[in-house]
C-alpha positions as CSV (number, residue, x, y, z in Angstrom):
1,X,28.8,14.9,4.8
2,X,30.1,11.4,4.2
3,X,26.6,9.9,4.5
4,X,24.9,12.5,2.3
5,X,24.5,11.5,-1.3
6,X,23.9,13.7,-4.4
7,X,20.1,13.1,-4.2
8,X,19.6,13.9,-0.5
9,X,17.6,17.1,-1.3
10,X,15.3,15.0,-3.5
11,X,14.8,12.6,-0.6
12,X,13.9,15.5,1.7
13,X,11.5,16.9,-0.9
14,X,9.8,13.5,-1.4
15,X,9.6,13.1,2.4
16,X,7.7,16.4,2.7
17,X,5.4,15.4,-0.2
18,X,4.8,12.0,1.5
19,X,3.8,13.7,4.8
20,X,1.4,16.0,2.8
21,X,-0.1,13.0,1.1
22,X,-0.5,11.1,4.3
23,X,-2.3,14.1,5.8
24,X,-4.6,14.2,2.7
25,X,-5.4,10.5,3.2
26,X,-6.2,11.0,6.8
27,X,-8.5,14.0,6.1
28,X,-10.2,12.3,3.2
29,X,-10.8,9.1,5.1
30,X,-12.0,11.0,8.2
31,X,-14.4,13.1,6.1
32,X,-16.1,10.2,4.4
33,X,-16.1,8.2,7.6
34,X,-18.6,10.7,8.8
35,X,-20.9,10.0,5.8
36,X,-23.2,7.0,6.1
37,X,-23.4,5.0,2.9
38,X,-26.9,4.9,1.4
39,X,-27.2,1.1,1.8
40,X,-26.3,1.3,5.5
41,X,-23.8,-1.5,5.0
42,X,-20.9,-1.9,7.3
43,X,-17.4,-2.7,6.0
44,X,-17.9,-6.3,7.1
45,X,-21.2,-6.4,5.2
46,X,-19.6,-5.1,2.0
47,X,-16.7,-7.5,2.3
48,X,-19.0,-10.5,2.8
49,X,-21.2,-9.6,-0.1
50,X,-18.3,-9.0,-2.4
51,X,-16.5,-12.2,-1.4
52,X,-19.6,-14.3,-1.8
53,X,-20.3,-12.8,-5.2
54,X,-16.8,-13.8,-6.4
55,X,-16.9,-17.4,-5.1
56,X,-14.9,-16.7,-2.0
57,X,-17.5,-17.7,0.6
58,X,-14.9,-19.6,2.5
59,X,-12.8,-16.5,3.2
60,X,-13.5,-15.1,6.6
61,X,-13.8,-11.4,7.4
62,X,-12.1,-10.5,10.7
63,X,-11.9,-7.4,12.9
64,X,-8.4,-6.3,13.8
65,X,-7.2,-3.5,16.1
66,X,-5.8,-0.2,14.9
67,X,-6.6,2.6,12.4
68,X,-6.2,2.0,8.7
69,X,-4.7,-1.4,9.6
70,X,-6.9,-3.1,7.0
71,X,-5.3,-5.8,4.9
72,X,-5.8,-9.2,3.1
73,X,-3.7,-12.0,4.5
74,X,-2.7,-14.3,1.6
75,X,-1.2,-16.9,3.9
76,X,-4.3,-17.4,6.1
77,X,-6.7,-16.3,3.4
78,X,-8.5,-13.8,5.5
79,X,-9.8,-10.3,5.0
80,X,-8.9,-8.2,8.0
81,X,-10.7,-4.9,8.7
82,X,-9.8,-2.2,11.2
83,X,-12.2,-1.0,13.9
84,X,-13.2,2.0,11.9
85,X,-14.2,-0.2,9.0
86,X,-15.5,-3.5,10.2
87,X,-18.7,-2.4,12.0
88,X,-19.1,1.1,10.5
89,X,-21.6,1.8,7.7
90,X,-19.7,4.7,6.2
91,X,-18.6,5.5,2.7
92,X,-14.9,5.1,3.7
93,X,-15.6,1.8,5.3
94,X,-17.3,0.5,2.2
95,X,-14.5,1.6,-0.1
96,X,-11.7,0.2,2.1
97,X,-13.5,-3.1,2.6
98,X,-14.1,-3.5,-1.1
99,X,-10.4,-2.7,-1.8
100,X,-9.2,-5.5,0.6
101,X,-11.6,-8.0,-1.1
102,X,-10.0,-6.9,-4.4
103,X,-6.8,-8.4,-3.1
104,X,-8.6,-11.6,-2.2
105,X,-9.9,-11.8,-5.8
106,X,-6.4,-11.2,-7.1
107,X,-5.2,-14.1,-5.0
108,X,-7.9,-16.3,-6.3
109,X,-7.0,-15.6,-10.0
110,X,-3.3,-15.8,-9.2
111,X,-2.4,-12.3,-10.3
112,X,1.3,-12.4,-11.2
113,X,2.2,-9.1,-9.6
114,X,0.5,-10.1,-6.3
115,X,2.4,-13.5,-6.3
116,X,5.7,-11.7,-7.0
117,X,5.1,-9.2,-4.2
118,X,4.3,-12.0,-1.8
119,X,7.6,-13.8,-2.7
120,X,9.6,-10.6,-2.3
121,X,8.1,-9.3,0.9
122,X,10.0,-11.4,3.6
123,X,13.5,-11.4,2.0
124,X,13.3,-7.8,1.1
125,X,12.1,-6.9,4.6
126,X,15.2,-8.5,6.0
127,X,17.4,-7.0,3.3
128,X,16.2,-3.4,3.9
129,X,16.9,-3.8,7.6
130,X,20.5,-4.6,6.7
131,X,21.0,-2.1,3.8
132,X,21.6,1.1,5.8
133,X,24.1,-0.6,8.1
134,X,26.0,-2.2,5.2
135,X,26.1,1.2,3.5
136,X,27.4,3.0,6.5
137,X,29.9,0.2,7.2
138,X,31.1,0.4,3.6
139,X,31.6,4.2,3.9
140,X,33.4,4.1,7.3
141,X,35.6,1.2,6.4
142,X,36.1,2.4,2.8
143,X,34.9,-1.0,1.5
144,X,33.3,-0.3,-1.9
145,X,32.0,-3.8,-2.1
146,X,29.8,-3.3,0.9
147,X,28.5,-0.1,-0.5
148,X,27.4,-1.8,-3.7
149,X,25.7,-4.6,-1.7
150,X,23.7,-1.8,-0.1
151,X,22.9,-0.3,-3.5
152,X,21.6,-3.7,-4.6
153,X,19.3,-4.1,-1.6
154,X,18.0,-0.6,-2.1
155,X,17.3,-1.5,-5.8
156,X,15.4,-4.6,-4.7
157,X,13.3,-2.4,-2.4
158,X,12.6,-0.2,-5.4
159,X,11.4,-3.3,-7.3
160,X,9.1,-4.2,-4.5
161,X,7.5,-0.8,-4.5
162,X,7.2,-0.9,-8.3
163,X,5.4,-4.2,-8.2
164,X,3.1,-2.9,-5.5
165,X,1.7,-0.1,-7.6
166,X,-0.3,-2.3,-10.1
167,X,-1.4,-4.6,-7.3
168,X,-2.9,-1.7,-5.3
169,X,-4.4,0.1,-8.4
170,X,-6.0,-3.1,-9.6
171,X,-7.5,-3.8,-6.2
172,X,-9.1,-0.3,-6.2
173,X,-10.3,-0.8,-9.7
174,X,-12.0,-4.0,-8.7
175,X,-13.5,-2.4,-5.6
176,X,-15.0,0.5,-7.5
177,X,-16.3,-1.7,-10.3
178,X,-18.1,-3.9,-7.8
179,X,-19.6,-1.0,-5.8
180,X,-20.8,0.7,-9.0
181,X,-22.2,-2.5,-10.7
182,X,-24.2,-3.4,-7.6
183,X,-25.1,0.2,-6.9
184,X,-23.8,0.0,-3.4
185,X,-22.6,3.6,-3.4
186,X,-26.2,4.5,-4.0
187,X,-25.7,8.1,-5.3
188,X,-23.2,10.2,-7.2
189,X,-22.0,11.6,-3.8
190,X,-21.3,8.1,-2.5
191,X,-19.5,7.2,-5.7
192,X,-17.4,10.4,-5.4
193,X,-16.6,9.6,-1.8
194,X,-15.5,6.0,-2.5
195,X,-13.3,7.2,-5.4
196,X,-11.8,10.0,-3.2
197,X,-10.8,7.5,-0.4
198,X,-9.2,5.0,-2.8
199,X,-7.4,7.7,-4.8
200,X,-5.9,9.2,-1.6
201,X,-4.8,5.7,-0.5
202,X,-3.3,5.1,-4.0
203,X,-1.2,8.3,-3.7
204,X,0.5,6.9,-0.6
205,X,1.8,4.0,-2.6
206,X,3.0,6.4,-5.3
207,X,4.8,8.3,-2.6
208,X,6.3,5.1,-1.3
209,X,7.7,4.3,-4.8
210,X,9.0,7.9,-5.2
211,X,10.9,7.6,-1.9
212,X,12.3,4.2,-2.8
213,X,13.5,5.7,-6.1
214,X,15.1,8.7,-4.5
215,X,16.9,6.6,-2.0
216,X,18.1,4.2,-4.7
217,X,19.4,7.1,-6.8
218,X,21.1,8.6,-3.8
219,X,23.0,5.4,-2.7
220,X,23.8,4.7,-6.4
221,X,25.4,8.2,-6.6
222,X,27.3,7.6,-3.4
223,X,28.6,4.3,-4.7
224,X,29.7,5.8,-8.0
225,X,31.5,8.7,-6.3
226,X,33.5,6.2,-4.2
227,X,34.3,3.8,-7.1
């Protein structure tokens, strides 16, 4: 029981909720991947149109392997779309592509939250790989200082997830605004589908934040109990 903190049940509850949310995203994405968008535009088509409309004609749209591996690369300035999005004219593909271009627009306008997330990403990735080991070493060796270093690293991860929320919500807001303004969803059903896909994706980020919060509270409780 040495490695179980006071919030371990909360972590388990959030984990189960996260799995349910991931399943909901998969089902929602799959459902609307079977529905062709009224404009018959592939994800690549939508991304190109939205980029050009926002003065980002120099940003390329690339196809990448994997499922739901779509992302915007702020280093290389590229929009990268998965196989199920790049060349597919579905409602899901349209929504996901527009969301990734939303990140490109954020980069163009130098959105503070996006810039902060970019600066935090690499050091926090390294820190989070070390955090569990430092925590366990501190408990085993009875070194309270190491435990508190682990707490700080878990807190930094929580900050990263907190900053991620407005970035992702804003990208989806930009995506839906563009699709609606240019009538690319084509119908209330298409609009509903795009909204459903992006809402399901947003819930996964909320779940990520909830898990980071539960883990932070857990290690904080462990540290306090040993101080």
